[in-house]
VMD Tcl script that draws the C-alpha trace (Angstrom):
set ca {
  {64.97 96.78 106.78}
  {61.22 96.00 108.03}
  {60.45 93.33 110.83}
  {58.17 90.24 109.12}
  {58.66 88.51 111.69}
  {60.76 85.60 114.24}
  {62.05 82.47 112.76}
  {59.87 80.17 114.57}
  {56.68 81.37 112.87}
  {58.17 81.84 109.41}
  {57.86 79.37 106.44}
  {61.10 78.77 105.91}
  {63.43 75.70 107.69}
  {67.11 75.66 108.84}
  {67.75 72.87 107.46}
  {68.10 74.54 103.60}
  {70.69 76.73 104.84}
  {74.10 76.12 104.13}
  {75.37 77.10 107.89}
  {73.06 74.26 109.19}
  {73.53 71.38 106.37}
  {74.95 67.95 107.70}
  {74.06 69.11 111.63}
  {73.51 65.28 113.48}
  {69.34 64.80 114.49}
  {71.14 65.20 118.12}
  {72.15 68.46 117.95}
  {69.04 69.97 116.15}
  {66.66 70.79 118.76}
  {69.67 73.24 120.87}
  {70.40 75.22 117.62}
  {66.11 75.26 116.33}
  {65.82 76.92 120.14}
  {68.93 78.95 119.76}
  {67.65 80.82 116.10}
  {63.31 80.31 117.14}
  {63.56 83.89 118.58}
  {65.55 85.19 115.65}
  {64.39 88.10 113.48}
  {62.97 87.28 109.64}
  {63.40 91.11 108.20}
  {62.77 92.37 104.34}
  {64.69 94.41 102.89}
  {63.91 96.28 99.49}
  {65.72 96.35 96.12}
  {69.08 98.50 96.24}
  {69.29 99.25 100.07}
  {71.80 98.60 101.79}
  {72.22 95.87 104.51}
  {75.48 96.31 105.43}
  {77.32 99.40 105.17}
  {81.08 99.81 104.72}
  {83.22 100.95 107.86}
  {80.93 100.38 110.12}
  {80.42 97.65 113.52}
  {77.53 95.75 112.74}
  {78.07 92.30 114.42}
  {76.21 90.32 112.82}
  {74.98 87.64 110.65}
  {73.19 87.68 108.25}
  {71.66 84.54 106.08}
  {69.57 85.51 102.79}
  {66.12 82.98 103.25}
  {64.56 84.96 99.91}
  {65.99 86.94 97.09}
  {70.31 88.39 96.48}
  {72.21 90.70 97.98}
  {75.53 91.96 96.39}
  {78.83 93.50 97.44}
  {79.06 97.34 96.24}
  {83.00 97.94 96.56}
  {84.61 101.74 95.83}
  {87.56 100.54 95.01}
  {87.91 101.07 90.50}
  {90.33 99.17 88.72}
  {89.98 99.80 84.36}
  {87.18 101.63 82.78}
  {85.07 101.58 86.22}
  {84.55 98.19 86.87}
  {84.85 96.57 90.15}
  {87.04 95.01 91.95}
  {84.34 93.00 93.47}
  {81.96 92.97 90.43}
  {79.30 90.17 90.72}
  {80.06 88.77 94.03}
  {76.30 87.98 95.23}
  {74.88 85.66 97.80}
  {71.55 84.10 96.82}
  {69.40 82.48 98.91}
  {70.81 79.91 101.71}
  {74.15 81.73 102.11}
  {74.95 83.74 104.27}
  {77.24 87.16 105.22}
  {78.36 89.03 107.89}
  {80.13 86.32 109.27}
  {83.94 88.05 109.62}
  {83.00 91.06 111.61}
  {81.07 88.91 113.70}
  {84.49 86.58 114.50}
  {86.48 89.55 114.90}
  {84.84 92.32 116.07}
  {86.25 94.78 112.96}
  {84.26 97.26 111.06}
  {82.51 95.36 108.23}
  {84.55 95.92 104.93}
  {82.23 96.09 102.08}
  {78.54 97.64 101.37}
  {76.34 95.00 101.41}
  {72.82 95.84 98.95}
  {70.07 93.86 98.01}
  {70.26 93.29 94.77}
  {66.04 92.86 95.05}
  {63.28 92.41 97.70}
  {64.77 89.87 100.16}
  {64.23 88.56 103.31}
  {66.59 87.75 105.82}
  {67.57 85.91 108.98}
  {69.68 87.99 111.17}
  {71.36 85.63 113.83}
  {73.31 88.15 116.71}
  {77.02 87.84 117.31}
  {76.38 86.44 121.14}
  {73.76 84.01 119.81}
  {75.86 82.23 116.64}
  {78.87 81.96 119.41}
  {75.95 80.04 121.18}
  {75.43 77.83 117.99}
  {79.16 77.38 117.65}
  {80.05 75.79 121.15}
  {76.02 73.81 120.85}
  {77.12 71.96 117.51}
  {80.49 71.20 115.48}
  {78.75 71.05 112.74}
  {78.13 74.37 112.90}
  {81.20 76.01 113.32}
  {82.16 72.77 110.11}
  {80.70 74.81 108.02}
  {81.46 78.27 109.30}
  {84.76 77.12 108.27}
  {83.54 75.94 105.09}
  {82.26 79.41 103.94}
  {85.47 81.17 105.02}
  {87.70 79.09 103.21}
  {85.04 79.82 100.04}
  {85.68 83.66 101.09}
  {89.28 83.08 101.04}
  {89.26 81.11 97.88}
  {86.63 83.67 96.07}
  {88.84 87.02 97.64}
  {92.42 84.92 96.09}
  {90.64 85.04 93.03}
  {89.27 88.40 92.52}
  {92.91 89.94 93.83}
  {94.26 87.46 90.58}
  {92.12 89.29 88.50}
  {92.45 92.50 89.66}
  {95.70 92.34 88.73}
  {95.76 90.88 85.69}
  {93.46 93.90 84.85}
  {96.06 95.88 86.61}
  {99.09 94.43 84.77}
  {97.25 94.57 81.45}
  {96.54 98.30 81.67}
  {99.98 98.74 82.87}
  {101.56 97.45 79.80}
  {98.89 99.32 77.70}
  {100.18 102.40 79.13}
  {103.71 101.43 78.07}
  {103.17 100.96 73.88}
  {102.89 103.67 71.74}
  {99.14 103.48 70.09}
  {100.24 103.75 66.21}
  {103.66 101.60 65.83}
  {102.85 98.98 68.60}
  {106.21 99.62 70.10}
  {107.02 100.44 73.47}
  {106.59 104.13 74.52}
  {108.70 107.34 76.05}
  {107.04 106.19 79.53}
  {108.70 102.82 78.88}
  {111.41 104.05 78.11}
  {111.64 106.16 81.23}
  {110.68 103.16 83.11}
  {113.42 100.39 81.89}
  {116.92 101.96 80.69}
  {117.96 102.90 83.71}
  {117.86 99.49 85.30}
  {119.42 98.82 82.01}
  {121.57 101.11 82.56}
  {122.74 100.97 86.26}
  {123.26 96.72 85.41}
  {125.35 97.58 82.62}
  {127.74 99.61 85.03}
  {127.29 97.32 87.87}
  {128.23 93.54 85.73}
  {130.74 96.05 82.72}
  {128.26 94.49 79.87}
  {128.46 96.76 77.01}
  {124.80 98.79 75.96}
  {124.42 100.75 72.63}
  {121.68 102.47 71.62}
  {120.87 104.01 67.80}
  {119.07 107.31 67.61}
  {116.99 107.50 64.52}
  {114.82 110.21 62.77}
  {112.85 109.67 59.25}
  {114.54 112.02 56.57}
  {112.55 115.53 55.49}
  {109.28 114.27 57.34}
  {107.66 117.45 57.51}
  {107.94 117.28 53.48}
  {107.17 113.55 52.91}
  {103.54 114.63 55.42}
  {103.18 118.05 53.31}
  {103.80 115.78 50.00}
  {101.68 113.07 50.72}
  {99.48 113.62 53.89}
  {99.06 112.60 57.22}
  {97.82 109.51 56.74}
  {100.48 108.05 54.84}
  {103.12 109.80 57.18}
  {101.59 107.46 59.66}
  {102.04 104.56 57.54}
  {105.26 106.05 57.30}
  {106.32 105.49 60.85}
  {104.46 102.25 61.12}
  {106.70 101.55 58.29}
  {109.53 102.05 59.89}
  {108.52 100.43 63.28}
  {107.77 97.41 61.42}
  {111.46 97.18 60.02}
  {112.62 97.82 63.33}
  {110.67 95.04 64.96}
  {112.01 92.35 62.05}
  {115.82 93.76 61.47}
  {116.41 93.59 65.54}
  {116.73 89.92 68.13}
  {114.73 88.99 70.62}
  {116.64 91.31 73.19}
  {116.55 94.73 71.25}
  {113.87 97.39 72.08}
  {112.06 99.92 70.09}
  {110.89 103.50 71.17}
  {109.16 105.79 69.96}
  {110.47 108.42 71.03}
  {108.70 111.14 69.61}
  {107.16 111.77 66.80}
  {109.05 110.62 63.87}
  {111.92 109.66 66.34}
  {112.70 106.20 67.27}
  {114.92 104.86 69.91}
  {116.56 101.65 69.19}
  {118.64 100.15 72.35}
  {121.22 97.03 72.45}
  {122.12 94.93 75.47}
  {125.79 93.53 74.97}
  {126.06 95.85 72.14}
  {129.82 96.68 71.29}
  {130.50 100.23 69.82}
  {131.48 98.64 66.15}
  {129.00 96.19 66.93}
  {126.50 99.02 67.16}
  {127.37 100.55 64.36}
  {127.07 97.64 61.93}
  {123.15 97.30 62.63}
  {122.50 100.92 62.56}
  {124.22 100.59 58.84}
  {121.81 98.11 58.10}
  {119.18 99.44 58.76}
  {119.72 102.40 57.10}
  {119.41 100.30 54.15}
  {116.26 98.59 54.80}
  {114.82 102.29 55.11}
  {115.93 103.26 51.93}
  {114.92 100.31 50.12}
  {110.75 99.79 52.01}
  {108.27 101.38 49.66}
  {105.73 103.22 52.15}
  {102.82 102.16 49.28}
  {102.36 101.67 46.18}
  {99.83 103.88 43.73}
  {101.04 104.06 40.06}
  {99.22 107.97 39.68}
  {101.82 108.83 42.20}
  {106.52 107.82 42.14}
  {106.74 105.08 44.99}
  {107.31 106.73 47.85}
  {110.23 105.93 50.16}
  {111.35 106.77 53.30}
  {114.87 107.13 54.38}
  {116.46 107.85 58.44}
  {119.35 109.08 59.77}
  {121.08 107.17 62.70}
  {123.07 107.88 65.50}
  {124.88 105.96 68.02}
  {126.24 106.05 71.22}
  {127.80 103.28 73.32}
  {127.28 103.93 77.92}
  {130.56 104.68 79.06}
  {131.81 105.48 82.88}
  {128.92 107.45 85.11}
  {126.78 107.94 82.01}
  {123.05 108.26 83.25}
  {119.99 108.38 80.67}
  {120.32 111.60 79.99}
  {123.85 111.83 78.72}
  {123.66 108.85 77.21}
  {120.44 109.64 75.01}
  {122.13 113.26 74.50}
  {125.27 111.17 73.31}
  {122.85 109.12 70.40}
  {120.98 112.73 69.77}
  {124.59 114.28 69.07}
  {125.48 111.82 66.61}
  {122.20 111.62 65.07}
  {122.55 115.53 64.47}
  {125.90 115.03 62.48}
  {123.94 112.48 60.18}
  {121.47 115.17 59.46}
  {124.21 117.52 58.94}
  {126.07 115.61 56.73}
  {123.54 115.08 54.31}
  {121.30 112.51 56.27}
  {119.87 108.75 55.19}
  {123.43 107.77 57.41}
  {124.77 106.96 60.53}
  {126.90 108.98 62.87}
  {128.90 107.99 65.41}
}
mol new
graphics top color blue
foreach p $ca { graphics top sphere $p radius 0.5 }
foreach p [lrange $ca 0 end-1] q [lrange $ca 1 end] { graphics top cylinder $p $q radius 0.2 }
display resetview
């Protein structure tokens, strides 16, 4: 930073600065005297005014130009959690490190060539002692900072939650994926064991899917998987969950559902799959999809791995029995 002048010899007036708004005339003489010898500094665009994690116990008041927080914490696709937090003419930065004598939390850069009034910590404390108005304005400033930080944290939380939810959704079908399954199913199992409430699952696999792909192409194959997911979404209760387990395998979680009720649901899904057309093309036979289903109901001491293995074993019994059917 380059020293331009002292405040008393500059063109700027204290009345235009937020720190000195609404100050009694009786206090202003003392205030002007205290800040008259404070430095007016020039900082060039993109240069740091305050460096993060350094001790710089001074208050910087923006007289001309704009300052901006440069955060090193990224969220989402490289977006800063402190993006767009700027300080315009009349505003100040650095007050926290003056008040608590701790390191600066963020780097603050000049957006453009800027001029700053630099108030040393000892001078700021004198200003607070001399004028209740300065103390009041500083409290207002801190209140604004807290509100701004809270809003930024809420935004960061929302963005983080959005990306977390996105990571739990299968991109092709829009239903849950295995990451979601391994996060949520153990909790459902634990709750079922604790409350002695039934928990059932259905493992489904589209029949002869490789042949379907080879005959109609992978794009139509993707359509078939999407069609299967739509059937699940339309047929299940709001309390049930559909998961793309992998490839053409699907898993359905049915809380508070007995083995007999689960078998009925699986049979209904089996019928719906066989009746659903993937696409209509007059030049080709209308392709339908069928699926094989294996069901399992949680038993005592069973964990996620043995629970899924039981449904998977039932699925293979359905396949070995001729496919397009349900096995328990």
